[in-house]
Structure formats: structure tokens, C-alpha cells
N, C-alpha and C positions, 0 to 999 in steps of 0.2 A: 504494500500500500504506500510505502514511502516513495517508491519510484513513480507510481501513478500520480501521487501528489506533486512531485517535482515536475513531471511532464505537463500536467494540467496547469501548474503555476507558470511555467514557461510559456505555454500557449496563451493563457489569459493575459500575461504581460505583453506578449507580442501583439495580440489583438488590440489591447489598450493603446499601445504605442503607434501602430501602423494602420488601424482601420479608420482613423479620423472621426471616431464617434459613431459611425454608421452601424457597426456591429457590436457596439458596447454592451448590449444586453446579452449577447452570446458569451463575451468575455466574462461578464458578471456571473453567469450561470456556471461556466467552466471553473471560474475561480472559487465559487462557493463549494462546488463538489471537491475541488482540490483542498480547500480548508478542512472539510470533513474527513477526507482520506488522510491528510497530514496529521490531524489530531488522533485518529484511530491508529495510524501507523506508529506514531510516537508512543502511544500507550502499549501497543501489543508487541512491538519488536524493539527492545532496548539496543540491539546491536546496530540497527539502522536509524538510530535516533537523530544523528546529524543530518542525514538525507531527508528525514521527515521534517525536521526543523527548517531546512532550506526550502522544501516544498511548501510548508506552511507559510513562510515569509513571502515567497514569490506569489503564492495564491492570494494572500491578503493584498499585496501591492497590485497585482493584476486586477483583482476585483474592484478595489477603490479607484484605480486609474481608469478602468473601462467604464465604470458607472459614472464617474465625474465627467469624463469626456463625452459620454452619451448624453447626459443631462445638458451639458454645454452646447452640444450640437443641436438638440431639440430646441433649446432656448434661442439659439442663433437663428434657426429656421423660422421660429415663431416671430421673432423681431423683424426678420426680413419680410415675412408675409404681411405683417402689420404696416411696415413702411411702404410696401407696394400699394396698399389700399388707399393711402392718403394722397 
């Protein structure tokens, strides 16, 4: 589970950085699953605790980054739509 958490954390972080907010909700969901797997992996396998911690940290960063950029993208589109109506 530690390896899965690490992989999902990397994917969530990459989606957050490179999707420009359009797929932020996907990165958020992947990051939440990575957080859960990282917590379970840290508890169940003490020999892979370092990898589980890295996956947990990357998943948290990826989730926050993806969701913040997604919200910013939606707000920007809403502001642009309002400006076009005036």
C-alpha cells in the first residue's frame, strides 16, 4: 500500500501542476485515495514506513494543489463570463 500511495501522490501532484485546473477534481480524488492508502500502509507495514510517509506527503500536497487550482480556474471562468455580459 505504501507504493500505491506514493504512485497516487505523484500522479495527483503532476495533475495539480500541469492540468491548469481543468482536471483538478481528478487530482483531488486520486490524492484522497493516496492519503488513505498512505495512512493504512504506514500502520500495517513498519518496514515501508518511509515510503508510506512520502506517499502521504505527496498525496496531501497533490490534493491541496489540485483542488486550489481547480477552484481558481472555476472562479476565473466565472469572472470572465460575468465580464463578457457587461
